[in-house]
C-alpha positions as CSV (number, residue, x, y, z in Angstrom):
1,X,-3.1,-10.5,3.5
2,X,-0.5,-10.6,6.1
3,X,-3.0,-9.9,8.9
4,X,-5.2,-12.7,7.6
5,X,-2.2,-15.1,7.2
6,X,-1.3,-14.4,10.8
7,X,-4.7,-15.2,12.2
8,X,-5.0,-18.4,10.1
9,X,-1.5,-19.5,11.0
10,X,-2.3,-19.2,14.7
11,X,-5.8,-20.6,14.6
12,X,-4.6,-23.7,16.5
13,X,-3.7,-21.6,19.5
14,X,-6.8,-19.3,19.9
15,X,-6.0,-18.7,23.6
16,X,-2.8,-16.9,22.7
17,X,-3.0,-13.1,22.7
18,X,-1.3,-11.6,19.6
19,X,0.7,-8.4,19.6
20,X,0.5,-7.3,15.9
21,X,3.1,-4.7,14.8
22,X,1.8,-2.9,11.7
23,X,3.2,0.0,9.8
24,X,-0.1,1.1,8.3
25,X,-2.7,3.1,10.4
26,X,-5.1,2.4,7.5
27,X,-5.0,-1.3,8.1
28,X,-5.3,-0.9,11.8
29,X,-8.3,1.4,11.6
30,X,-10.0,-0.9,9.1
31,X,-10.0,-3.8,11.5
32,X,-10.3,-2.0,14.9
33,X,-12.5,1.0,14.0
34,X,-14.4,0.8,10.7
35,X,-15.4,-2.8,10.1
36,X,-18.2,-2.9,12.6
37,X,-19.9,0.1,11.0
38,X,-19.3,-1.2,7.5
39,X,-20.9,-4.5,8.4
40,X,-24.0,-2.8,9.7
41,X,-24.3,-0.8,6.5
42,X,-24.0,-4.0,4.3
43,X,-20.2,-3.4,3.8
44,X,-20.7,0.1,2.5
45,X,-19.1,3.3,3.6
46,X,-20.8,6.4,5.0
47,X,-21.3,7.8,1.5
48,X,-23.0,4.6,0.3
49,X,-20.1,3.4,-1.9
50,X,-18.9,-0.2,-1.5
51,X,-15.9,-0.8,0.8
52,X,-12.7,-1.6,-1.1
53,X,-11.2,-5.1,-0.7
54,X,-14.4,-6.3,0.8
55,X,-13.7,-10.1,0.3
56,X,-10.4,-9.8,2.1
57,X,-12.0,-7.8,5.0
58,X,-14.8,-10.3,5.3
59,X,-12.2,-13.1,5.6
60,X,-10.4,-11.2,8.3
61,X,-13.7,-10.5,10.1
62,X,-14.3,-14.2,10.3
63,X,-10.7,-15.1,11.3
64,X,-10.7,-12.7,14.3
65,X,-13.8,-14.1,16.0
66,X,-12.9,-15.2,19.5
67,X,-9.3,-14.2,19.2
68,X,-7.3,-11.9,21.5
69,X,-5.2,-9.4,19.8
70,X,-3.7,-5.9,20.1
71,X,-2.5,-3.8,17.2
72,X,0.6,-1.5,17.7
73,X,1.6,1.0,15.0
74,X,5.3,1.2,14.1
75,X,6.7,3.7,11.6
76,X,7.8,1.9,8.4
77,X,11.3,2.3,6.9
78,X,12.5,3.9,10.2
79,X,15.0,1.3,11.4
80,X,12.6,-0.9,13.4
81,X,14.3,-4.3,13.5
82,X,11.2,-6.4,12.8
83,X,9.8,-4.0,10.2
84,X,13.1,-4.0,8.3
85,X,13.3,-7.8,8.5
86,X,9.8,-8.2,7.2
87,X,10.5,-5.7,4.4
88,X,13.7,-7.5,3.4
89,X,11.8,-10.8,3.2
90,X,8.9,-9.3,1.2
91,X,11.3,-7.8,-1.3
92,X,13.1,-11.1,-1.7
93,X,9.9,-12.8,-2.5
94,X,9.0,-10.1,-5.0
95,X,12.4,-10.6,-6.7
96,X,11.9,-14.4,-6.8
97,X,8.5,-14.0,-8.5
98,X,9.9,-11.5,-11.0
99,X,12.7,-13.9,-11.9
100,X,10.4,-16.9,-12.1
101,X,12.3,-18.9,-9.4
102,X,11.1,-20.4,-6.2
103,X,11.5,-18.2,-3.1
104,X,12.8,-19.4,0.2
105,X,9.9,-20.4,2.4
106,X,10.0,-20.6,6.2
107,X,8.3,-23.2,8.3
108,X,5.3,-20.9,9.1
109,X,4.0,-20.6,12.6
110,X,5.1,-23.6,14.7
111,X,2.3,-26.2,15.1
112,X,0.0,-24.9,12.4
113,X,-2.1,-27.7,11.0
114,X,-1.6,-29.0,7.5
115,X,-5.1,-28.0,6.5
116,X,-4.4,-24.5,7.8
117,X,-1.3,-24.4,5.6
118,X,-3.4,-25.5,2.6
119,X,-5.9,-22.7,3.1
120,X,-3.0,-20.2,3.4
121,X,-1.4,-21.5,0.2
122,X,-4.7,-21.0,-1.7
123,X,-4.9,-17.4,-0.5
124,X,-1.2,-16.7,-1.2
125,X,-1.3,-17.5,-5.0
126,X,-1.0,-13.8,-5.7
127,X,1.6,-11.4,-4.1
128,X,0.6,-9.1,-1.3
129,X,-0.3,-5.6,-2.6
130,X,2.1,-2.9,-1.6
131,X,0.7,-0.7,1.1
132,X,-1.4,-3.5,2.4
133,X,0.1,-2.3,5.6
134,X,1.1,-5.4,7.5
135,X,4.7,-5.8,6.4
136,X,5.9,-5.8,10.0
137,X,3.6,-8.4,11.5
138,X,4.9,-10.8,14.0
139,X,3.4,-13.2,16.6
140,X,5.5,-14.1,19.6
141,X,9.0,-14.9,18.3
142,X,7.9,-16.2,14.9
143,X,8.1,-13.9,11.8
144,X,5.6,-15.1,9.2
145,X,6.9,-15.7,5.7
146,X,5.0,-16.1,2.4
147,X,4.1,-19.6,1.3
148,X,5.5,-21.3,-1.8
149,X,3.0,-20.9,-4.7
150,X,2.9,-20.9,-8.5
151,X,4.1,-17.7,-10.2
152,X,1.0,-15.7,-11.2
153,X,0.4,-13.9,-14.5
154,X,0.0,-10.1,-14.6
155,X,-0.9,-7.6,-17.2
156,X,2.0,-5.1,-17.3
157,X,1.4,-1.4,-16.9
158,X,3.7,1.6,-17.3
159,X,4.8,1.9,-13.7
160,X,4.5,-1.7,-12.4
161,X,2.2,-4.7,-12.6
162,X,-1.4,-4.9,-11.4
163,X,-1.9,-7.3,-8.5
164,X,-4.7,-8.6,-6.3
165,X,-7.8,-6.3,-6.2
166,X,-6.3,-4.2,-9.0
167,X,-3.8,-2.7,-6.6
168,X,-0.1,-2.3,-7.2
169,X,2.0,-5.1,-5.8
170,X,5.5,-5.7,-4.6
171,X,6.8,-5.7,-8.2
172,X,6.1,-2.0,-8.4
173,X,8.8,-1.4,-5.7
174,X,11.5,-2.8,-8.0
175,X,10.9,-0.2,-10.8
176,X,12.5,-2.2,-13.6
177,X,9.7,-2.1,-16.1
178,X,11.2,-1.6,-19.5
179,X,8.8,1.2,-20.5
180,X,9.7,3.2,-17.3
181,X,13.4,2.8,-18.0
182,X,13.1,4.5,-21.4
183,X,11.8,7.7,-19.8
184,X,14.0,10.3,-18.2
185,X,13.6,10.8,-14.5
186,X,11.8,14.1,-15.0
187,X,9.3,12.5,-17.5
188,X,8.8,9.5,-15.2
189,X,8.0,11.8,-12.3
190,X,5.7,13.9,-14.4
191,X,3.8,10.8,-15.6
192,X,3.5,9.7,-11.9
193,X,2.1,13.1,-11.0
194,X,-0.5,12.8,-13.7
195,X,-1.4,9.4,-12.5
196,X,-2.0,10.8,-9.0
197,X,-4.5,13.2,-10.4
198,X,-6.8,10.4,-11.6
199,X,-9.7,9.6,-9.3
200,X,-9.4,5.9,-10.0
201,X,-5.8,5.9,-8.8
202,X,-6.5,8.1,-5.9
203,X,-9.2,5.7,-4.7
204,X,-6.8,2.8,-5.0
205,X,-5.1,2.4,-1.5
206,X,-2.6,-0.1,-2.9
207,X,-1.3,2.2,-5.6
208,X,-1.4,5.3,-3.4
209,X,0.7,3.4,-0.9
210,X,3.4,2.9,-3.6
211,X,3.4,6.4,-4.9
212,X,3.4,8.3,-1.5
213,X,6.7,8.4,0.3
214,X,6.6,6.9,3.9
215,X,7.3,10.4,5.2
216,X,4.9,12.2,2.8
217,X,3.3,15.4,4.0
218,X,1.1,18.0,2.3
219,X,-0.1,21.5,3.1
220,X,-3.5,21.9,1.6
221,X,-5.0,25.0,0.1
222,X,-6.9,25.6,3.3
223,X,-3.7,25.5,5.3
224,X,-4.3,22.0,6.8
225,X,-1.3,19.8,7.3
226,X,-1.8,16.3,6.0
227,X,0.2,13.1,6.9
228,X,0.5,10.1,4.7
229,X,-2.0,8.0,6.5
230,X,-4.5,10.8,6.8
231,X,-4.2,11.6,3.1
232,X,-4.7,7.9,2.2
233,X,-7.9,7.6,4.3
234,X,-9.2,10.9,2.9
235,X,-8.6,9.9,-0.8
236,X,-10.2,6.4,-0.2
237,X,-13.3,8.2,1.0
238,X,-13.3,11.0,-1.6
239,X,-10.9,10.6,-4.6
240,X,-12.0,13.9,-6.0
241,X,-12.7,14.8,-9.7
242,X,-10.7,14.4,-12.9
243,X,-7.9,16.9,-13.1
244,X,-5.6,18.1,-15.9
245,X,-2.0,19.3,-15.5
246,X,-0.1,22.1,-17.2
247,X,3.6,21.8,-16.4
248,X,5.4,25.0,-15.4
249,X,8.8,23.6,-14.5
250,X,10.6,20.4,-13.6
251,X,13.8,21.0,-11.6
252,X,16.4,18.5,-10.6
253,X,17.3,19.5,-7.0
254,X,19.7,16.6,-6.6
255,X,20.3,13.2,-8.2
256,X,17.4,11.7,-6.2
257,X,15.1,14.8,-5.9
258,X,12.9,16.5,-8.4
259,X,10.6,19.5,-7.9
260,X,7.6,19.9,-10.1
261,X,5.7,23.2,-10.4
262,X,2.4,23.1,-12.3
263,X,-1.1,24.4,-12.8
264,X,-4.0,22.0,-12.3
265,X,-7.4,22.3,-13.9
266,X,-10.5,20.7,-12.5
267,X,-14.2,21.4,-12.9
268,X,-14.2,23.5,-9.7
269,X,-11.3,25.7,-10.9
270,X,-7.5,25.9,-11.2
271,X,-4.7,25.8,-8.6
272,X,-0.9,26.3,-8.5
273,X,0.9,23.3,-7.2
274,X,4.3,22.1,-6.2
275,X,5.5,18.5,-5.7
276,X,8.8,17.2,-4.4
277,X,9.5,13.6,-5.6
278,X,12.3,11.5,-4.1
279,X,13.9,8.3,-5.4
280,X,13.4,5.8,-2.6
281,X,15.1,2.4,-3.2
282,X,14.5,2.6,-7.0
283,X,11.0,3.9,-6.8
284,X,10.1,7.6,-7.3
285,X,7.7,8.6,-4.5
286,X,6.0,11.9,-3.6
287,X,7.6,13.3,-0.5
288,X,5.8,16.7,-0.3
289,X,3.0,18.5,-2.0
290,X,1.4,22.0,-1.6
291,X,-1.4,23.6,-3.5
292,X,-2.8,27.1,-3.7
293,X,-6.2,27.8,-5.3
294,X,-6.2,30.5,-8.0
295,X,-8.7,33.3,-7.6
């Protein structure tokens, strides 16, 4: 949504070349690498399955026609001034929505036409999904801010509220859902681990973006080392099969760190697994995972 908002807000200066700082390699790859192939296949992936968030991607595809732009990846939550500033503003908007009050809205990009603003307003009636990957977007010296819009209605879930395209949204970052507060930290982490084993969740880039720590890493059963972005892309392409969990232990390593050891059961067999969950600004996130297939 932030990428689309940027191009629409600068549509009146098409000759300007944009430098887009983005903390998600997934978003960058969608726009710069994968969209042309998806379009040729009728907006379907290599396996024939429909592309996620296709309406949003089609809008972006139209908005970038004739534009000059360069994407630059920056690591999120790593002290980058613009990334931290954008994150602070996004969380402020999420808090305002949650409290039912109007959020502070900036002037937008200087010189944007009123009809452009109206289009942006119509597309900002729902909060940006977490993990959408463009929290650090900037054009020139202007940092884009969300437009003022009516507070939307959401159906609550155990670990947050569902947002646009059925993905988790910024409310999930706040972790103040009443049901979640009634659980112990160990039970909450165990429930999140079970959620991650569901194929529908693993295929949901928005929700995975919330559950995986920015520095997530995994050592797979084959010995391969996975980064967060590589894992998100792989899960979107192949979310796997339904998997059950048998808890072996849940150990509190520190106030903000929990280690889970469990056995997983899937149609293809069982595996022994270990997961380290860390409390990151009020949200439990998976920091490290390792699995070993049982013979």
